[in-house]
C-alpha positions, 0 to 999 in steps of 0.5 A, spaced: 610 889 069 606 891 076 606 898 078 606 901 085 605 908 087 610 910 092 609 916 097 615 920 100 615 927 104 619 933 102 623 933 108 625 926 107 627 928 100 631 933 103 635 929 108 637 924 102 639 930 098 643 932 104 647 925 105 648 924 097 650 931 095 657 931 099 656 938 102 652 942 096 646 941 101 648 943 108 646 940 114 642 946 116 638 946 110 630 948 112 625 946 107 621 952 105 616 949 099 616 943 094 613 942 087 613 938 081 615 941 074 610 942 069 615 943 064 620 937 065 617 931 066 619 927 073 623 933 076 621 935 083 623 942 086 625 944 093 625 951 096 631 950 101 633 955 106 640 955 109 645 960 113 651 957 110 649 959 103 649 966 105 657 966 105 657 961 098 660 967 093 660 961 088 652 961 089 650 968 087 647 969 080 648 975 076 642 978 079 644 978 086 640 972 088 642 965 089 643 960 083 639 954 082 642 947 085 641 941 080 642 935 083 641 928 080 643 921 082 645 915 077 647 909 080 653 911 084 654 918 081 651 924 084 651 930 079 651 937 082 650 943 078 649 951 079 646 954 073 652 957 069 658 953 072 660 946 069 656 940 072 660 936 077 660 928 078 662 925 084 662 918 087 656 917 091 656 914 098 655 906 099 648 905 100 646 901 106 646 893 105 640 889 107 641 885 113 635 880 112 
């Protein structure tokens, strides 16, 4: 099997998450930083700022900070999970169709 390296910038990943997370990542989300986990293989972390999260009381952790938001895409399902809450699977949007 052939192997290829793909490069994608973190802002593009954030735009995809804004589209696929059905509102969990707000439209005004602004990328602050990005990195790859050294403990969880193939996991990417984004530090994102949004004014809309300041009013989301469900996102506040016991220490007063915001809970991390975990997003996973599998097939046509999207998982969003904030630490301590129940994971929520929703239907993902239809992917654009190729026209060629």
